[in-house]
C-alpha positions as CSV (number, residue, x, y, z in Angstrom):
1,N,97.9,-45.8,44.5
2,D,99.6,-43.3,47.0
3,G,98.8,-45.8,49.8
4,L,100.3,-48.7,47.8
5,Q,103.5,-46.7,46.9
6,A,103.9,-45.8,50.6
7,A,103.9,-49.5,51.4
8,D,106.6,-50.2,48.7
9,T,104.1,-51.8,46.4
10,V,103.6,-50.9,42.7
11,M,100.1,-50.9,41.0
12,A,99.6,-52.6,37.7
13,L,96.4,-52.2,35.6
14,V,95.2,-55.3,34.0
15,R,92.0,-55.3,31.8
16,M,89.6,-58.2,32.4
17,S,89.3,-58.6,28.6
18,D,93.0,-59.5,28.6
19,V,92.3,-62.3,31.0
20,E,88.9,-63.6,29.9
21,A,89.7,-65.5,26.7
22,R,93.4,-66.1,27.1
23,T,95.4,-69.1,28.3
24,G,99.0,-70.1,29.0
25,D,101.5,-67.8,27.3
26,E,98.8,-65.5,26.1
27,L,98.0,-64.4,29.6
28,P,99.3,-61.1,30.9
29,R,102.8,-61.5,32.4
30,V,101.6,-60.6,35.9
31,F,99.4,-63.8,35.7
32,R,101.9,-66.0,34.0
33,E,104.8,-65.2,36.5
34,Q,102.8,-64.9,39.7
35,M,104.0,-61.4,40.3
36,L,101.0,-60.2,42.2
37,D,100.9,-59.6,46.0
38,G,97.1,-58.9,45.8
39,M,94.4,-57.6,43.5
40,I,91.6,-55.1,43.6
41,V,89.0,-56.2,41.0
42,V,86.6,-53.6,39.7
43,G,83.4,-54.0,37.6
44,S,82.1,-56.9,35.7
45,V,83.9,-60.3,36.0
46,P,83.7,-62.8,33.1
47,E,82.8,-66.4,33.8
48,N,86.3,-67.7,34.1
49,G,87.7,-64.5,35.6
50,E,87.0,-65.4,39.3
51,A,88.8,-68.7,39.2
52,R,91.8,-67.2,37.4
53,I,92.0,-64.4,39.9
54,D,91.8,-66.8,42.9
55,A,94.6,-68.8,41.3
56,A,96.8,-65.8,40.7
57,T,96.7,-64.4,44.3
58,A,95.5,-65.2,47.8
59,W,94.6,-61.6,48.6
60,C,91.8,-59.9,46.7
61,V,89.3,-57.1,47.2
62,W,86.2,-57.4,44.9
63,L,85.0,-53.9,44.3
64,D,81.5,-53.3,42.7
65,T,81.6,-56.8,41.0
66,S,79.1,-59.7,40.8
67,V,81.4,-61.7,43.1
68,W,79.9,-61.6,46.7
69,R,81.7,-63.3,49.5
70,D,81.7,-63.0,53.3
71,T,84.8,-60.9,53.3
72,G,86.8,-58.7,50.8
73,C,83.7,-57.4,48.9
74,L,82.5,-53.8,48.6
75,R,79.4,-52.8,46.5
76,R,77.1,-49.9,46.0
77,D,73.5,-50.1,47.2
78,E,71.9,-50.5,43.7
79,T,68.4,-51.2,45.0
80,G,68.5,-48.3,47.3
81,G,69.8,-45.9,44.6
82,A,67.0,-46.9,42.2
83,A,64.4,-46.6,45.0
84,L,65.7,-43.1,45.8
85,A,65.4,-42.1,42.1
86,V,61.7,-43.3,42.1
87,E,61.0,-41.4,45.4
88,R,62.4,-38.2,43.9
89,L,60.4,-38.6,40.7
90,A,57.2,-39.3,42.7
91,A,57.8,-36.2,44.8
92,A,58.4,-34.1,41.6
93,G,54.8,-35.1,40.6
94,Y,55.2,-37.9,38.1
95,R,52.5,-40.4,38.2
96,R,53.7,-43.1,35.9
97,L,57.2,-44.5,35.5
98,V,59.0,-46.3,32.6
99,Y,62.1,-48.3,33.7
100,L,64.4,-48.3,30.7
101,A,67.2,-50.9,30.6
102,N,69.3,-53.1,28.3
103,P,68.0,-56.4,27.5
104,D,68.9,-59.3,29.9
105,R,71.2,-60.6,27.2
106,D,73.9,-58.5,25.4
107,E,74.2,-58.1,21.7
108,V,76.0,-61.5,21.2
109,G,73.5,-63.3,23.5
110,R,75.5,-63.4,26.8
111,I,73.5,-62.9,30.0
112,Q,74.2,-59.5,31.7
113,T,76.7,-60.4,34.4
114,H,76.9,-57.2,36.5
115,Y,74.6,-57.3,39.5
116,S,73.4,-53.7,39.1
117,H,71.5,-54.8,36.0
118,F,69.0,-56.8,38.2
119,E,69.2,-54.9,41.5
120,R,68.3,-51.5,39.9
121,R,65.3,-52.9,38.3
122,R,64.2,-54.7,41.6
123,G,64.8,-51.4,43.5
124,A,62.6,-49.5,41.0
125,E,59.8,-52.2,41.1
126,D,59.7,-52.2,44.9
127,A,59.7,-48.5,45.3
128,C,56.9,-48.1,42.7
129,A,54.9,-50.7,44.5
130,R,55.3,-48.9,47.8
131,A,54.3,-45.5,46.2
132,G,51.5,-47.0,44.2
133,L,53.0,-45.8,40.9
134,P,52.4,-48.0,37.8
135,L,55.8,-49.1,36.3
136,T,56.3,-50.2,32.8
137,A,59.5,-51.9,31.7
138,A,61.1,-50.9,28.4
139,E,64.1,-52.4,26.7
140,A,66.5,-50.6,24.5
141,A,67.1,-52.2,21.2
142,W,70.8,-52.8,20.4
143,A,70.7,-51.4,17.0
144,V,71.5,-47.7,17.0
145,S,69.7,-46.9,13.9
146,G,66.0,-47.3,13.3
147,Q,64.0,-47.5,16.5
148,P,66.2,-47.9,19.6
149,F,63.3,-47.3,22.0
150,P,60.2,-48.9,20.5
151,D,58.4,-49.1,23.9
152,L,58.8,-45.3,24.6
153,V,56.8,-43.9,21.6
154,A,53.3,-44.3,23.2
155,A,54.5,-44.1,26.8
156,L,55.8,-40.6,27.1
157,S,53.6,-37.8,28.6
158,P,54.1,-34.9,31.1
159,E,53.0,-37.2,33.9
160,T,55.5,-40.0,32.9
161,A,59.1,-40.2,34.0
162,V,61.7,-42.5,32.4
163,L,64.1,-43.9,34.8
164,A,67.1,-45.2,32.9
165,Y,69.4,-47.9,34.1
166,N,72.5,-46.0,33.3
167,I,73.8,-42.6,32.1
168,A,74.5,-44.0,28.5
169,L,70.8,-45.0,28.1
170,A,69.6,-41.7,29.6
171,R,71.7,-39.8,27.1
172,R,70.4,-41.9,24.2
173,A,66.9,-41.5,25.3
174,A,67.3,-37.7,25.7
175,A,68.7,-37.5,22.1
176,W,66.0,-39.8,20.7
177,A,63.3,-37.7,22.3
178,A,64.9,-34.4,21.1
179,A,64.9,-35.6,17.6
180,R,61.1,-35.9,18.0
181,G,60.7,-32.4,19.6
182,L,60.4,-33.8,23.1
183,V,62.1,-32.2,25.9
184,P,62.8,-33.8,29.3
185,G,61.3,-31.9,32.1
186,R,58.6,-30.5,29.9
187,D,57.1,-33.3,27.9
188,F,58.3,-36.2,30.2
189,G,60.7,-36.7,33.1
190,L,64.1,-38.3,32.8
191,A,66.3,-39.6,35.6
192,C,69.0,-42.3,35.8
193,C,70.3,-44.8,38.4
194,D,74.0,-43.7,37.7
195,S,75.6,-40.7,39.2
196,S,77.4,-38.4,36.7
197,L,79.1,-35.1,36.9
198,D,77.4,-34.0,33.7
């Protein structure tokens, strides 16, 4: 933002949800009136979002999105991050891994669109294969009540580590385990593919 201001450019924040399902006069003003010199798009992009952004501006940087082109795209190394987590868990002495992720479809049936959903899983699978570690896939149930992690009940042991897709799943798994008297680091291992200050 400081760099944009120094170049006499003002930043406007537009949520993708404001663009996704709207048309014509419902679109945010920056789209309706072609007020954009360029865009920096961050995160998941809905189906029609890419075409709308292309129509709104000729200059765009796609940052950590599922859009991948020859130029103008920056991404984290999701497969490498997951592989690094597996390597560290193996070095810590865990002999079995459970990869915990959300289902491939969200709660309303839409396919997961962010590339990290599939690349993190692939990175964990490849690293486990290289290390000779058995890997079990587990999906989180969308319902918060009841049994959110049905596949973890029998899987946890002091030799087993859970590698969660993101920090939200890692927190939910830790809380779920704590309610059953299980402590990460003692009764099972717990790591996650996201980075978080906490």
